[in-house]
PyMOL Python script that loads the backbone (N, CA, C, O; Angstrom):
from pymol import cmd

cmd.read_pdbstr("""\
ATOM      1  N   UNK A   1     -17.718  31.744 -27.198  1.00  0.00           N
ATOM      2  CA  UNK A   1     -18.232  32.134 -25.914  1.00  0.00           C
ATOM      3  C   UNK A   1     -18.841  30.923 -25.191  1.00  0.00           C
ATOM      4  O   UNK A   1     -18.633  30.746 -23.990  1.00  0.00           O
ATOM      5  N   UNK A   2     -19.579  30.107 -25.914  1.00  0.00           N
ATOM      6  CA  UNK A   2     -20.200  28.936 -25.312  1.00  0.00           C
ATOM      7  C   UNK A   2     -19.131  27.944 -24.839  1.00  0.00           C
ATOM      8  O   UNK A   2     -19.216  27.417 -23.730  1.00  0.00           O
ATOM      9  N   UNK A   3     -18.129  27.695 -25.683  1.00  0.00           N
ATOM     10  CA  UNK A   3     -17.052  26.780 -25.319  1.00  0.00           C
ATOM     11  C   UNK A   3     -16.292  27.278 -24.088  1.00  0.00           C
ATOM     12  O   UNK A   3     -15.927  26.492 -23.214  1.00  0.00           O
ATOM     13  N   UNK A   4     -16.064  28.565 -24.032  1.00  0.00           N
ATOM     14  CA  UNK A   4     -15.308  29.136 -22.919  1.00  0.00           C
ATOM     15  C   UNK A   4     -16.039  28.929 -21.592  1.00  0.00           C
ATOM     16  O   UNK A   4     -15.433  28.513 -20.605  1.00  0.00           O
ATOM     17  N   UNK A   5     -17.311  29.213 -21.572  1.00  0.00           N
ATOM     18  CA  UNK A   5     -18.078  29.051 -20.330  1.00  0.00           C
ATOM     19  C   UNK A   5     -18.188  27.593 -19.916  1.00  0.00           C
ATOM     20  O   UNK A   5     -18.023  27.260 -18.742  1.00  0.00           O
ATOM     21  N   UNK A   6     -18.466  26.733 -20.874  1.00  0.00           N
ATOM     22  CA  UNK A   6     -18.564  25.306 -20.571  1.00  0.00           C
ATOM     23  C   UNK A   6     -17.219  24.774 -20.085  1.00  0.00           C
ATOM     24  O   UNK A   6     -17.171  23.936 -19.185  1.00  0.00           O
ATOM     25  N   UNK A   7     -16.137  25.253 -20.670  1.00  0.00           N
ATOM     26  CA  UNK A   7     -14.797  24.805 -20.268  1.00  0.00           C
ATOM     27  C   UNK A   7     -14.474  25.223 -18.847  1.00  0.00           C
ATOM     28  O   UNK A   7     -13.892  24.445 -18.090  1.00  0.00           O
ATOM     29  N   UNK A   8     -14.845  26.446 -18.470  1.00  0.00           N
ATOM     30  CA  UNK A   8     -14.609  26.886 -17.099  1.00  0.00           C
ATOM     31  C   UNK A   8     -15.374  26.024 -16.106  1.00  0.00           C
ATOM     32  O   UNK A   8     -14.825  25.617 -15.082  1.00  0.00           O
ATOM     33  N   UNK A   9     -16.629  25.747 -16.402  1.00  0.00           N
ATOM     34  CA  UNK A   9     -17.452  24.939 -15.500  1.00  0.00           C
ATOM     35  C   UNK A   9     -16.903  23.513 -15.419  1.00  0.00           C
ATOM     36  O   UNK A   9     -16.785  22.949 -14.332  1.00  0.00           O
ATOM     37  N   UNK A  10     -16.568  22.938 -16.570  1.00  0.00           N
ATOM     38  CA  UNK A  10     -16.040  21.574 -16.587  1.00  0.00           C
ATOM     39  C   UNK A  10     -14.696  21.501 -15.861  1.00  0.00           C
ATOM     40  O   UNK A  10     -14.446  20.550 -15.121  1.00  0.00           O
ATOM     41  N   UNK A  11     -13.838  22.486 -16.065  1.00  0.00           N
ATOM     42  CA  UNK A  11     -12.545  22.494 -15.386  1.00  0.00           C
ATOM     43  C   UNK A  11     -12.728  22.571 -13.872  1.00  0.00           C
ATOM     44  O   UNK A  11     -12.011  21.905 -13.125  1.00  0.00           O
ATOM     45  N   UNK A  12     -13.680  23.375 -13.420  1.00  0.00           N
ATOM     46  CA  UNK A  12     -13.946  23.476 -11.991  1.00  0.00           C
ATOM     47  C   UNK A  12     -14.403  22.134 -11.416  1.00  0.00           C
ATOM     48  O   UNK A  12     -13.916  21.705 -10.369  1.00  0.00           O
ATOM     49  N   UNK A  13     -15.340  21.471 -12.103  1.00  0.00           N
ATOM     50  CA  UNK A  13     -15.845  20.204 -11.595  1.00  0.00           C
ATOM     51  C   UNK A  13     -14.802  19.092 -11.675  1.00  0.00           C
ATOM     52  O   UNK A  13     -14.740  18.244 -10.785  1.00  0.00           O
ATOM     53  N   UNK A  14     -13.983  19.083 -12.724  1.00  0.00           N
ATOM     54  CA  UNK A  14     -12.894  18.108 -12.805  1.00  0.00           C
ATOM     55  C   UNK A  14     -11.919  18.313 -11.653  1.00  0.00           C
ATOM     56  O   UNK A  14     -11.470  17.348 -11.034  1.00  0.00           O
ATOM     57  N   UNK A  15     -11.593  19.569 -11.365  1.00  0.00           N
ATOM     58  CA  UNK A  15     -10.661  19.850 -10.274  1.00  0.00           C
ATOM     59  C   UNK A  15     -11.261  19.433  -8.930  1.00  0.00           C
ATOM     60  O   UNK A  15     -10.576  18.834  -8.101  1.00  0.00           O
ATOM     61  N   UNK A  16     -12.516  19.747  -8.721  1.00  0.00           N
ATOM     62  CA  UNK A  16     -13.178  19.377  -7.474  1.00  0.00           C
ATOM     63  C   UNK A  16     -13.229  17.863  -7.307  1.00  0.00           C
ATOM     64  O   UNK A  16     -12.923  17.345  -6.232  1.00  0.00           O
ATOM     65  N   UNK A  17     -13.611  17.155  -8.359  1.00  0.00           N
ATOM     66  CA  UNK A  17     -13.693  15.703  -8.303  1.00  0.00           C
ATOM     67  C   UNK A  17     -12.305  15.087  -8.098  1.00  0.00           C
ATOM     68  O   UNK A  17     -12.164  14.114  -7.357  1.00  0.00           O
ATOM     69  N   UNK A  18     -11.287  15.645  -8.748  1.00  0.00           N
ATOM     70  CA  UNK A  18      -9.932  15.141  -8.588  1.00  0.00           C
ATOM     71  C   UNK A  18      -9.406  15.325  -7.172  1.00  0.00           C
ATOM     72  O   UNK A  18      -8.750  14.436  -6.629  1.00  0.00           O
ATOM     73  N   UNK A  19      -9.687  16.461  -6.580  1.00  0.00           N
ATOM     74  CA  UNK A  19      -9.240  16.718  -5.209  1.00  0.00           C
ATOM     75  C   UNK A  19      -9.954  15.787  -4.238  1.00  0.00           C
ATOM     76  O   UNK A  19      -9.336  15.272  -3.305  1.00  0.00           O
ATOM     77  N   UNK A  20     -11.252  15.565  -4.447  1.00  0.00           N
ATOM     78  CA  UNK A  20     -11.979  14.636  -3.580  1.00  0.00           C
ATOM     79  C   UNK A  20     -11.463  13.210  -3.719  1.00  0.00           C
ATOM     80  O   UNK A  20     -11.374  12.485  -2.729  1.00  0.00           O
ATOM     81  N   UNK A  21     -11.124  12.804  -4.933  1.00  0.00           N
ATOM     82  CA  UNK A  21     -10.538  11.482  -5.129  1.00  0.00           C
ATOM     83  C   UNK A  21      -9.179  11.386  -4.437  1.00  0.00           C
ATOM     84  O   UNK A  21      -8.862  10.376  -3.809  1.00  0.00           O
ATOM     85  N   UNK A  22      -8.395  12.431  -4.557  1.00  0.00           N
ATOM     86  CA  UNK A  22      -7.078  12.459  -3.925  1.00  0.00           C
ATOM     87  C   UNK A  22      -7.214  12.312  -2.413  1.00  0.00           C
ATOM     88  O   UNK A  22      -6.505  11.516  -1.797  1.00  0.00           O
ATOM     89  N   UNK A  23      -8.121  13.077  -1.820  1.00  0.00           N
ATOM     90  CA  UNK A  23      -8.327  12.983  -0.373  1.00  0.00           C
ATOM     91  C   UNK A  23      -8.850  11.611   0.030  1.00  0.00           C
ATOM     92  O   UNK A  23      -8.451  11.080   1.067  1.00  0.00           O
ATOM     93  N   UNK A  24      -9.732  11.032  -0.768  1.00  0.00           N
ATOM     94  CA  UNK A  24     -10.240   9.697  -0.475  1.00  0.00           C
ATOM     95  C   UNK A  24      -9.137   8.651  -0.514  1.00  0.00           C
ATOM     96  O   UNK A  24      -9.082   7.768   0.343  1.00  0.00           O
ATOM     97  N   UNK A  25      -8.255   8.748  -1.509  1.00  0.00           N
ATOM     98  CA  UNK A  25      -7.145   7.796  -1.605  1.00  0.00           C
ATOM     99  C   UNK A  25      -6.193   7.949  -0.430  1.00  0.00           C
ATOM    100  O   UNK A  25      -5.718   6.955   0.119  1.00  0.00           O
ATOM    101  N   UNK A  26      -5.914   9.173  -0.046  1.00  0.00           N
ATOM    102  CA  UNK A  26      -5.014   9.409   1.094  1.00  0.00           C
ATOM    103  C   UNK A  26      -5.643   8.860   2.377  1.00  0.00           C
ATOM    104  O   UNK A  26      -4.964   8.202   3.165  1.00  0.00           O
ATOM    105  N   UNK A  27      -6.922   9.122   2.589  1.00  0.00           N
ATOM    106  CA  UNK A  27      -7.596   8.603   3.783  1.00  0.00           C
ATOM    107  C   UNK A  27      -7.601   7.082   3.795  1.00  0.00           C
ATOM    108  O   UNK A  27      -7.422   6.467   4.846  1.00  0.00           O
ATOM    109  N   UNK A  28      -7.803   6.474   2.637  1.00  0.00           N
ATOM    110  CA  UNK A  28      -7.808   5.018   2.569  1.00  0.00           C
ATOM    111  C   UNK A  28      -6.424   4.462   2.873  1.00  0.00           C
ATOM    112  O   UNK A  28      -6.296   3.458   3.573  1.00  0.00           O
ATOM    113  N   UNK A  29      -5.382   5.114   2.347  1.00  0.00           N
ATOM    114  CA  UNK A  29      -4.018   4.634   2.585  1.00  0.00           C
ATOM    115  C   UNK A  29      -3.586   4.831   4.038  1.00  0.00           C
ATOM    116  O   UNK A  29      -2.732   4.098   4.537  1.00  0.00           O
ATOM    117  N   UNK A  30      -4.170   5.811   4.712  1.00  0.00           N
ATOM    118  CA  UNK A  30      -3.831   6.045   6.108  1.00  0.00           C
ATOM    119  C   UNK A  30      -4.540   5.075   7.046  1.00  0.00           C
ATOM    120  O   UNK A  30      -4.237   5.035   8.238  1.00  0.00           O
ATOM    121  N   UNK A  31      -5.471   4.300   6.523  1.00  0.00           N
ATOM    122  CA  UNK A  31      -6.111   3.280   7.336  1.00  0.00           C
ATOM    123  C   UNK A  31      -7.404   3.688   7.996  1.00  0.00           C
ATOM    124  O   UNK A  31      -7.803   3.071   8.984  1.00  0.00           O
ATOM    125  N   UNK A  32      -8.076   4.707   7.487  1.00  0.00           N
ATOM    126  CA  UNK A  32      -9.349   5.107   8.083  1.00  0.00           C
ATOM    127  C   UNK A  32     -10.479   4.143   7.742  1.00  0.00           C
ATOM    128  O   UNK A  32     -11.530   4.169   8.382  1.00  0.00           O
ATOM    129  N   UNK A  33     -10.272   3.287   6.733  1.00  0.00           N
ATOM    130  CA  UNK A  33     -11.245   2.264   6.373  1.00  0.00           C
ATOM    131  C   UNK A  33     -10.566   0.902   6.466  1.00  0.00           C
ATOM    132  O   UNK A  33     -10.391   0.247   5.439  1.00  0.00           O
ATOM    133  N   UNK A  34     -10.178   0.452   7.656  1.00  0.00           N
ATOM    134  CA  UNK A  34      -9.333  -0.740   7.763  1.00  0.00           C
ATOM    135  C   UNK A  34     -10.018  -2.054   7.407  1.00  0.00           C
ATOM    136  O   UNK A  34      -9.365  -2.939   6.855  1.00  0.00           O
ATOM    137  N   UNK A  35     -11.291  -2.215   7.696  1.00  0.00           N
ATOM    138  CA  UNK A  35     -11.944  -3.495   7.484  1.00  0.00           C
ATOM    139  C   UNK A  35     -12.698  -3.578   6.162  1.00  0.00           C
ATOM    140  O   UNK A  35     -13.295  -4.610   5.856  1.00  0.00           O
ATOM    141  N   UNK A  36     -12.680  -2.539   5.401  1.00  0.00           N
ATOM    142  CA  UNK A  36     -13.420  -2.505   4.140  1.00  0.00           C
ATOM    143  C   UNK A  36     -12.465  -2.704   2.970  1.00  0.00           C
ATOM    144  O   UNK A  36     -11.310  -2.284   3.020  1.00  0.00           O
ATOM    145  N   UNK A  37     -12.954  -3.343   1.931  1.00  0.00           N
ATOM    146  CA  UNK A  37     -12.125  -3.504   0.745  1.00  0.00           C
ATOM    147  C   UNK A  37     -12.236  -2.256  -0.132  1.00  0.00           C
ATOM    148  O   UNK A  37     -13.217  -1.516  -0.065  1.00  0.00           O
ATOM    149  N   UNK A  38     -11.226  -2.045  -0.939  1.00  0.00           N
ATOM    150  CA  UNK A  38     -11.196  -0.870  -1.811  1.00  0.00           C
ATOM    151  C   UNK A  38     -12.301  -0.937  -2.861  1.00  0.00           C
ATOM    152  O   UNK A  38     -12.780   0.103  -3.313  1.00  0.00           O
ATOM    153  N   UNK A  39     -12.708  -2.125  -3.253  1.00  0.00           N
ATOM    154  CA  UNK A  39     -13.735  -2.266  -4.289  1.00  0.00           C
ATOM    155  C   UNK A  39     -15.096  -1.733  -3.842  1.00  0.00           C
ATOM    156  O   UNK A  39     -15.976  -1.501  -4.671  1.00  0.00           O
ATOM    157  N   UNK A  40     -15.268  -1.542  -2.550  1.00  0.00           N
ATOM    158  CA  UNK A  40     -16.527  -0.972  -2.081  1.00  0.00           C
ATOM    159  C   UNK A  40     -16.627   0.508  -2.423  1.00  0.00           C
ATOM    160  O   UNK A  40     -17.730   1.024  -2.604  1.00  0.00           O
ATOM    161  N   UNK A  41     -15.503   1.194  -2.514  1.00  0.00           N
ATOM    162  CA  UNK A  41     -15.495   2.637  -2.723  1.00  0.00           C
ATOM    163  C   UNK A  41     -15.144   3.050  -4.149  1.00  0.00           C
ATOM    164  O   UNK A  41     -15.549   4.123  -4.596  1.00  0.00           O
ATOM    165  N   UNK A  42     -14.396   2.213  -4.870  1.00  0.00           N
ATOM    166  CA  UNK A  42     -13.943   2.592  -6.210  1.00  0.00           C
ATOM    167  C   UNK A  42     -13.666   1.343  -7.034  1.00  0.00           C
ATOM    168  O   UNK A  42     -13.668   0.230  -6.509  1.00  0.00           O
ATOM    169  N   UNK A  43     -13.433   1.532  -8.309  1.00  0.00           N
ATOM    170  CA  UNK A  43     -13.097   0.409  -9.182  1.00  0.00           C
ATOM    171  C   UNK A  43     -11.598   0.218  -9.311  1.00  0.00           C
ATOM    172  O   UNK A  43     -11.150  -0.672 -10.034  1.00  0.00           O
ATOM    173  N   UNK A  44     -10.828   1.027  -8.634  1.00  0.00           N
ATOM    174  CA  UNK A  44      -9.364   0.931  -8.717  1.00  0.00           C
ATOM    175  C   UNK A  44      -8.878  -0.334  -8.013  1.00  0.00           C
ATOM    176  O   UNK A  44      -9.415  -0.707  -6.970  1.00  0.00           O
ATOM    177  N   UNK A  45      -7.865  -0.996  -8.577  1.00  0.00           N
ATOM    178  CA  UNK A  45      -7.363  -2.221  -7.946  1.00  0.00           C
ATOM    179  C   UNK A  45      -6.516  -1.975  -6.699  1.00  0.00           C
ATOM    180  O   UNK A  45      -6.374  -2.861  -5.857  1.00  0.00           O
ATOM    181  N   UNK A  46      -5.952  -0.766  -6.581  1.00  0.00           N
ATOM    182  CA  UNK A  46      -5.113  -0.459  -5.422  1.00  0.00           C
ATOM    183  C   UNK A  46      -5.233   1.027  -5.097  1.00  0.00           C
ATOM    184  O   UNK A  46      -5.672   1.811  -5.938  1.00  0.00           O
ATOM    185  N   UNK A  47      -4.849   1.416  -3.889  1.00  0.00           N
ATOM    186  CA  UNK A  47      -4.890   2.843  -3.547  1.00  0.00           C
ATOM    187  C   UNK A  47      -3.962   3.685  -4.422  1.00  0.00           C
ATOM    188  O   UNK A  47      -4.254   4.847  -4.705  1.00  0.00           O
ATOM    189  N   UNK A  48      -2.850   3.099  -4.846  1.00  0.00           N
ATOM    190  CA  UNK A  48      -1.940   3.840  -5.726  1.00  0.00           C
ATOM    191  C   UNK A  48      -2.569   4.151  -7.070  1.00  0.00           C
ATOM    192  O   UNK A  48      -2.378   5.240  -7.610  1.00  0.00           O
ATOM    193  N   UNK A  49      -3.314   3.208  -7.612  1.00  0.00           N
ATOM    194  CA  UNK A  49      -4.013   3.442  -8.878  1.00  0.00           C
ATOM    195  C   UNK A  49      -5.101   4.497  -8.708  1.00  0.00           C
ATOM    196  O   UNK A  49      -5.336   5.306  -9.605  1.00  0.00           O
ATOM    197  N   UNK A  50      -5.760   4.484  -7.560  1.00  0.00           N
ATOM    198  CA  UNK A  50      -6.780   5.486  -7.255  1.00  0.00           C
ATOM    199  C   UNK A  50      -6.136   6.868  -7.179  1.00  0.00           C
ATOM    200  O   UNK A  50      -6.689   7.845  -7.685  1.00  0.00           O
ATOM    201  N   UNK A  51      -4.983   6.944  -6.554  1.00  0.00           N
ATOM    202  CA  UNK A  51      -4.257   8.206  -6.440  1.00  0.00           C
ATOM    203  C   UNK A  51      -3.791   8.689  -7.808  1.00  0.00           C
ATOM    204  O   UNK A  51      -3.867   9.884  -8.095  1.00  0.00           O
ATOM    205  N   UNK A  52      -3.310   7.786  -8.656  1.00  0.00           N
ATOM    206  CA  UNK A  52      -2.907   8.155 -10.006  1.00  0.00           C
ATOM    207  C   UNK A  52      -4.077   8.724 -10.801  1.00  0.00           C
ATOM    208  O   UNK A  52      -3.927   9.714 -11.518  1.00  0.00           O
ATOM    209  N   UNK A  53      -5.236   8.095 -10.669  1.00  0.00           N
ATOM    210  CA  UNK A  53      -6.415   8.579 -11.377  1.00  0.00           C
ATOM    211  C   UNK A  53      -6.798   9.979 -10.901  1.00  0.00           C
ATOM    212  O   UNK A  53      -7.215  10.813 -11.705  1.00  0.00           O
ATOM    213  N   UNK A  54      -6.661  10.238  -9.616  1.00  0.00           N
ATOM    214  CA  UNK A  54      -6.975  11.563  -9.077  1.00  0.00           C
ATOM    215  C   UNK A  54      -6.027  12.615  -9.638  1.00  0.00           C
ATOM    216  O   UNK A  54      -6.450  13.718  -9.982  1.00  0.00           O
ATOM    217  N   UNK A  55      -4.744  12.273  -9.728  1.00  0.00           N
ATOM    218  CA  UNK A  55      -3.767  13.222 -10.275  1.00  0.00           C
ATOM    219  C   UNK A  55      -4.057  13.482 -11.747  1.00  0.00           C
ATOM    220  O   UNK A  55      -3.963  14.625 -12.196  1.00  0.00           O
ATOM    221  N   UNK A  56      -4.408  12.450 -12.506  1.00  0.00           N
ATOM    222  CA  UNK A  56      -4.745  12.631 -13.921  1.00  0.00           C
ATOM    223  C   UNK A  56      -5.983  13.509 -14.086  1.00  0.00           C
ATOM    224  O   UNK A  56      -6.052  14.319 -15.011  1.00  0.00           O
ATOM    225  N   UNK A  57      -6.947  13.355 -13.207  1.00  0.00           N
ATOM    226  CA  UNK A  57      -8.148  14.173 -13.276  1.00  0.00           C
ATOM    227  C   UNK A  57      -7.825  15.642 -13.026  1.00  0.00           C
ATOM    228  O   UNK A  57      -8.365  16.519 -13.701  1.00  0.00           O
ATOM    229  N   UNK A  58      -6.964  15.912 -12.077  1.00  0.00           N
ATOM    230  CA  UNK A  58      -6.566  17.299 -11.812  1.00  0.00           C
ATOM    231  C   UNK A  58      -5.773  17.858 -12.994  1.00  0.00           C
ATOM    232  O   UNK A  58      -5.949  19.022 -13.352  1.00  0.00           O
ATOM    233  N   UNK A  59      -4.910  17.055 -13.602  1.00  0.00           N
ATOM    234  CA  UNK A  59      -4.156  17.515 -14.767  1.00  0.00           C
ATOM    235  C   UNK A  59      -5.080  17.822 -15.950  1.00  0.00           C
ATOM    236  O   UNK A  59      -4.840  18.777 -16.688  1.00  0.00           O
ATOM    237  N   UNK A  60      -6.119  17.028 -16.132  1.00  0.00           N
ATOM    238  CA  UNK A  60      -7.092  17.308 -17.193  1.00  0.00           C
ATOM    239  C   UNK A  60      -7.809  18.617 -16.906  1.00  0.00           C
ATOM    240  O   UNK A  60      -8.067  19.390 -17.829  1.00  0.00           O
ATOM    241  N   UNK A  61      -8.135  18.880 -15.649  1.00  0.00           N
ATOM    242  CA  UNK A  61      -8.806  20.137 -15.311  1.00  0.00           C
ATOM    243  C   UNK A  61      -7.898  21.333 -15.559  1.00  0.00           C
ATOM    244  O   UNK A  61      -8.368  22.387 -15.990  1.00  0.00           O
ATOM    245  N   UNK A  62      -6.608  21.184 -15.293  1.00  0.00           N
ATOM    246  CA  UNK A  62      -5.665  22.278 -15.568  1.00  0.00           C
ATOM    247  C   UNK A  62      -5.569  22.525 -17.074  1.00  0.00           C
ATOM    248  O   UNK A  62      -5.551  23.673 -17.518  1.00  0.00           O
ATOM    249  N   UNK A  63      -5.508  21.452 -17.853  1.00  0.00           N
ATOM    250  CA  UNK A  63      -5.436  21.598 -19.307  1.00  0.00           C
ATOM    251  C   UNK A  63      -6.711  22.239 -19.856  1.00  0.00           C
ATOM    252  O   UNK A  63      -6.643  23.098 -20.735  1.00  0.00           O
ATOM    253  N   UNK A  64      -7.863  21.830 -19.349  1.00  0.00           N
ATOM    254  CA  UNK A  64      -9.120  22.402 -19.805  1.00  0.00           C
ATOM    255  C   UNK A  64      -9.239  23.867 -19.402  1.00  0.00           C
ATOM    256  O   UNK A  64      -9.733  24.684 -20.179  1.00  0.00           O
ATOM    257  N   UNK A  65      -8.798  24.203 -18.210  1.00  0.00           N
ATOM    258  CA  UNK A  65      -8.784  25.603 -17.787  1.00  0.00           C
ATOM    259  C   UNK A  65      -7.850  26.448 -18.631  1.00  0.00           C
ATOM    260  O   UNK A  65      -8.153  27.604 -18.928  1.00  0.00           O
ATOM    261  N   UNK A  66      -6.720  25.881 -19.019  1.00  0.00           N
ATOM    262  CA  UNK A  66      -5.785  26.595 -19.887  1.00  0.00           C
ATOM    263  C   UNK A  66      -6.414  26.847 -21.253  1.00  0.00           C
ATOM    264  O   UNK A  66      -6.284  27.941 -21.801  1.00  0.00           O
ATOM    265  N   UNK A  67      -7.089  25.852 -21.803  1.00  0.00           N
ATOM    266  CA  UNK A  67      -7.776  26.046 -23.079  1.00  0.00           C
ATOM    267  C   UNK A  67      -8.865  27.106 -22.981  1.00  0.00           C
ATOM    268  O   UNK A  67      -9.069  27.873 -23.922  1.00  0.00           O
ATOM    269  N   UNK A  68      -9.557  27.156 -21.864  1.00  0.00           N
ATOM    270  CA  UNK A  68     -10.583  28.178 -21.672  1.00  0.00           C
ATOM    271  C   UNK A  68      -9.965  29.567 -21.600  1.00  0.00           C
ATOM    272  O   UNK A  68     -10.525  30.521 -22.139  1.00  0.00           O
ATOM    273  N   UNK A  69      -8.833  29.690 -20.950  1.00  0.00           N
ATOM    274  CA  UNK A  69      -8.148  30.986 -20.886  1.00  0.00           C
ATOM    275  C   UNK A  69      -7.642  31.413 -22.266  1.00  0.00           C
ATOM    276  O   UNK A  69      -7.704  32.592 -22.615  1.00  0.00           O
ATOM    277  N   UNK A  70      -7.146  30.462 -23.040  1.00  0.00           N
ATOM    278  CA  UNK A  70      -6.701  30.777 -24.397  1.00  0.00           C
ATOM    279  C   UNK A  70      -7.891  31.230 -25.237  1.00  0.00           C
ATOM    280  O   UNK A  70      -7.785  32.191 -25.998  1.00  0.00           O
ATOM    281  N   UNK A  71      -9.009  30.548 -25.102  1.00  0.00           N
ATOM    282  CA  UNK A  71     -10.217  30.924 -25.841  1.00  0.00           C
ATOM    283  C   UNK A  71     -10.674  32.324 -25.457  1.00  0.00           C
ATOM    284  O   UNK A  71     -11.078  33.112 -26.312  1.00  0.00           O
ATOM    285  N   UNK A  72     -10.608  32.628 -24.164  1.00  0.00           N
ATOM    286  CA  UNK A  72     -11.042  33.962 -23.719  1.00  0.00           C
ATOM    287  C   UNK A  72     -10.106  35.049 -24.223  1.00  0.00           C
ATOM    288  O   UNK A  72     -10.561  36.130 -24.598  1.00  0.00           O
ATOM    289  N   UNK A  73      -8.801  34.779 -24.239  1.00  0.00           N
ATOM    290  CA  UNK A  73      -7.853  35.795 -24.680  1.00  0.00           C
ATOM    291  C   UNK A  73      -7.920  36.006 -26.197  1.00  0.00           C
ATOM    292  O   UNK A  73      -7.635  37.101 -26.682  1.00  0.00           O
ATOM    293  N   UNK A  74      -8.288  34.980 -26.933  1.00  0.00           N
ATOM    294  CA  UNK A  74      -8.435  35.141 -28.381  1.00  0.00           C
ATOM    295  C   UNK A  74      -9.671  35.945 -28.739  1.00  0.00           C
ATOM    296  O   UNK A  74      -9.702  36.601 -29.781  1.00  0.00           O
ATOM    297  N   UNK A  75     -10.674  35.904 -27.905  1.00  0.00           N
ATOM    298  CA  UNK A  75     -11.894  36.691 -28.165  1.00  0.00           C
ATOM    299  C   UNK A  75     -11.664  38.165 -27.972  1.00  0.00           C
ATOM    300  O   UNK A  75     -12.299  38.980 -28.640  1.00  0.00           O
ATOM    301  N   UNK A  76     -10.765  38.532 -27.068  1.00  0.00           N
ATOM    302  CA  UNK A  76     -10.540  39.950 -26.758  1.00  0.00           C
ATOM    303  C   UNK A  76      -9.600  40.542 -27.698  1.00  0.00           C
ATOM    304  O   UNK A  76      -9.289  41.729 -27.595  1.00  0.00           O
TER     305      UNK A  76
END
""", "prot")
cmd.dss("prot")
cmd.show_as("cartoon", "prot")
cmd.util.cbc("prot")
cmd.orient("prot")
């Protein structure tokens, strides 16, 4: 029960953080921050690497949410 609840909360925050990173990378690639370097906003060397990290974060949240659903279905 404890793992299931923590997994749901963690999956939600991973998904939220991943979506925000994705939007930030897209905004940066579209040129909304033209005079600023990428190192001011993130540790990624390029916008593509930032976008990859965002996609990986969302995939981790999906995997964690799936594990939480499996845990919940095994309890019932």
